C-alpha positions in Angstrom: 133.6 128.5 175.0 136.8 129.3 173.7 137.8 129.5 169.8 139.7 127.2 167.6 141.2 129.0 164.6 143.6 128.3 161.5 146.0 130.1 160.5 144.9 131.4 156.7 146.8 134.3 154.3 148.3 136.5 156.8 145.4 136.1 159.2 143.6 134.4 162.5 139.8 133.1 161.1 137.5 131.6 163.2 137.2 127.9 162.3 134.6 127.0 165.4 134.0 126.6 168.6 135.0 123.8 171.0 133.5 123.6 174.5 136.1 123.8 177.4 136.9 121.0 178.8 136.1 118.7 176.0 139.9 118.9 174.6 141.6 120.6 176.5 141.5 122.0 180.6 140.9 125.7 181.5 143.7 128.0 181.7 146.7 127.3 183.7 147.5 130.0 187.2 150.6 130.1 187.6 152.0 127.3 189.9 148.9 125.0 189.0 150.4 121.9 187.4 147.7 122.3 184.5 149.0 122.7 181.3 147.7 122.2 177.9 150.5 119.4 177.1 150.2 115.9 177.8 151.3 114.9 181.3 153.3 111.5 179.2 156.2 113.7 177.4 159.2 114.9 178.5 158.7 119.0 177.5 161.2 121.7 176.5 160.8 125.2 176.1 161.6 127.6 174.2 162.4 131.2 174.9 162.6 134.2 172.1 162.1 137.1 170.7 160.7 137.3 167.7 158.0 135.0 165.8 161.0 133.3 163.8 164.1 133.2 166.4 162.9 129.4 166.6 163.1 128.5 163.4 166.6 130.8 162.3 168.2 129.9 164.9 167.6 126.9 167.5 166.5 124.5 164.9 166.7 121.3 163.9 166.3 121.4 168.2 162.4 122.5 168.0 162.2 120.3 165.1 163.7 117.5 166.7 162.0 117.4 169.7 158.7 117.6 167.9 159.6 114.9 165.9 161.0 112.3 169.0 157.0 113.3 170.6 158.1 115.2 173.4 155.3 118.3 174.3 156.7 121.3 172.8 156.3 124.8 174.3 157.2 128.5 173.0 157.3 131.7 174.6 157.8 135.1 172.0 158.1 137.3 174.3 157.7 140.8 171.8 155.4 141.3 169.2 157.8 141.5 166.6 156.4 144.6 165.0 159.9 146.8 164.5 157.4 149.3 165.0 154.6 148.3 162.1 150.6 148.2 162.9 149.2 145.1 165.2 147.9 143.3 161.1 151.8 143.1 160.4 152.8 141.3 163.8 150.1 139.3 163.9 150.4 138.0 160.4 153.7 137.0 162.1 152.3 134.7 165.0 150.1 133.0 162.0 153.9 132.6 160.3 154.2 130.8 163.9 151.7 128.6 163.9 152.1 127.5 159.9 155.5 126.5 161.1 155.1 124.3 164.1 152.1 122.7 162.3 154.6 121.5 159.4 156.9 120.5 161.8 154.3 118.4 163.5 153.1 117.6 160.3 149.0 118.2 161.7 146.5 120.4 160.0 146.7 123.6 161.0 144.4 124.0 163.3 144.8 125.6 166.8 143.0 126.5 169.8 143.2 130.1 171.1 142.4 131.1 175.1 143.9 132.9 177.9 146.5 132.0 180.4 147.0 133.9 183.2 151.0 133.7 185.1 151.8 136.0 187.6 148.9 138.2 187.0 149.3 138.6 183.5 146.8 137.2 180.6 149.0 135.9 178.1 147.3 134.7 174.7 147.6 131.1 174.1 147.5 128.9 170.8 147.6 125.4 171.2 148.2 122.9 168.3 145.1 120.4 167.7 146.6 117.1 167.7 149.2 117.8 168.7 151.4 118.3 172.0 152.3 121.8 171.4 151.4 125.0 172.8 152.9 128.4 171.8 152.4 131.8 174.1 152.7 135.4 172.5 153.4 138.0 175.7 153.4 140.7 172.6 155.2 143.3 174.1 157.0 145.8 171.7 160.8 144.7 170.0 163.4 146.8 169.9 162.1 149.2 166.7 160.3 150.7 168.8 156.4 151.2 168.7 154.3 154.1 168.8 151.6 152.0 170.9 154.0 152.1 173.7 156.8 154.6 172.7 160.5 154.6 174.3 159.7 150.9 175.6 162.2 148.0 175.2 163.2 144.6 176.3 166.9 146.0 176.1 166.0 149.3 178.2 163.6 147.4 181.0 167.0 145.0 181.3 169.0 148.0 182.3 167.1 149.6 184.1 166.1 152.9 182.0 162.8 152.3 182.1 160.4 150.6 185.1 157.8 148.1 183.1 156.8 147.6 179.3 153.7 147.2 178.3 151.8 144.5 176.0 150.9 146.2 172.3 147.3 144.4 172.4 146.2 144.8 176.3 146.5 146.3 179.2 149.3 144.1 180.4 152.1 145.2 182.7 155.7 143.8 183.2 158.5 144.9 185.5 161.9 143.3 184.8 160.9 141.7 187.7 157.7 140.4 187.3 158.3 139.3 183.8 161.7 137.4 184.9 158.8 135.3 187.3 156.6 135.3 184.6 158.7 132.7 183.3 160.0 130.7 186.3 156.3 130.5 186.5 155.7 129.3 182.7 158.4 126.8 183.8 156.9 125.4 186.9 153.7 125.5 185.2 155.6 123.1 182.1 158.6 121.0 183.6 160.9 121.4 181.3 163.8 119.3 181.0 164.9 121.5 178.6 165.2 125.0 178.0 166.4 126.5 174.5 166.6 130.8 174.1 168.8 132.6 172.6 172.8 133.2 173.5 172.5 134.7 176.9 176.6 134.9 177.4 177.2 137.5 174.6 176.4 141.0 175.3 175.3 143.9 173.8 176.4 145.0 170.7 178.2 142.0 169.4 176.1 142.9 166.2 173.3 140.1 167.0 169.7 141.9 168.1 169.5 143.7 171.0 166.3 141.8 171.5 167.7 138.0 170.8 170.3 138.7 173.7 167.7 140.3 176.7 165.6 137.0 175.8 168.6 135.1 176.5 169.6 137.6 179.7 165.8 137.3 180.6 165.6 133.5 180.4 168.7 132.7 181.6 168.0 134.0 184.9 164.2 133.0 185.4 166.2 129.8 185.1 167.5 130.4 188.3 164.9 130.5 190.4 163.0 127.0 188.4 164.2 124.5 190.9 163.5 120.9 188.7 166.0 119.2 186.9 167.0 120.7 183.9 169.5 121.1 180.9 169.1 125.2 179.7 170.4 126.0 176.1 171.5 129.4 174.0 172.0 129.7 170.9 173.4 132.6 168.1 171.5 134.7 166.7 172.8 137.1 163.8 176.8 136.1 164.8 176.6 132.7 163.6 176.8 133.7 159.8 180.8 133.7 161.2 180.7 130.9 162.3 181.5 127.3 159.9 178.6 126.0 159.1 176.9 122.9 161.2 173.8 121.3 158.9 174.1 118.5 157.3 172.2 119.4 153.6 169.2 117.1 154.6 168.8 118.8 158.2 169.2 122.3 156.1 166.5 121.6 154.1 164.5 120.7 156.4 164.7 123.5 158.7 164.4 125.5 155.3 161.2 124.2 154.4 160.2 125.0 157.7 160.6 128.5 157.9 159.0 129.1 154.5 155.8 127.7 155.8 156.2 130.6 157.9 157.7 132.8 154.8 153.7 133.7 153.4 153.1 136.1 156.4 156.1 138.1 156.8 156.6 140.4 153.6 160.0 141.0 155.4 161.3 137.7 155.1 162.6 135.5 151.6 159.5 133.5 150.1 161.0 131.6 148.4 164.2 128.3 148.9 166.1 130.2 145.7 166.3 133.7 147.7 167.4 132.0 150.9 169.9 130.5 150.0 171.5 133.1 148.0 170.8 136.4 150.1 171.9 137.3 153.9 169.0 134.8 155.3 171.4 131.8 153.7 173.5 131.4 156.6 170.4 130.9 159.3 169.8 127.3 157.3 173.5 126.2 157.1 174.6 126.6 160.9 172.9 126.3 164.3 175.2 127.7 167.1 174.4 127.1 171.2 176.5 129.3 173.0 175.9 127.6 175.7 174.8 124.5 177.8 174.5 123.6 180.8 172.3 122.4 184.0 
């Protein structure tokens, strides 16, 4: 039996019980062809660092994929904790769930279970009445966390630490192990489109270190993924200095989906007026690819 959960008021609450197998197949193992997305739809895989990166930097590509009926899987590598306790980052997960339900235009009701990939247990949330899956690895972000002192994706990528551990469990990843886990997820979900953050830019260019490392890891992982695909990287904070490239309609839709997320994260702007008048504003008028290749 697995839990169906609904995101409400910043937390996850039990909404009922669903017998395994009646709604979705059992959790997938690495190398398995079993997924919680439909075999009949083309698949897109997004890999980002934090729970709003896809909404701020990759959209409208994500919402366009959902509207087009594609299977969409998004992997959040860090907990997005910013050094804060679990209540904060779990709220951000609930915000991501609310945003994807809004993009799919279905009730915010999810099936929660665990999938095992490369020996690592990963939290998996599957949106009911859709072909959307969210995967949370819950590694500490670059701010640092007292639960995992001295651990960050950047330090792992640079070889300054040998491993990094999840904030909610005993799951531990080496650099190679994390790359292999991402490759295995590609093998499982078989995306022909892979989207991530900027994998070309260097650390120190004004972007968040976690954004770049998520891009570096994803780019490295797709090298081992043999199915035909395209990978695209998206600019993070430095997009502020690029020309606007989204229409007013695209801006408003992108902002609307972000505002479904915002009530679960007190750190971000909470209404349209605020979001379009502070440092968040360029995120809604831009979506800039830094690389796209097959």
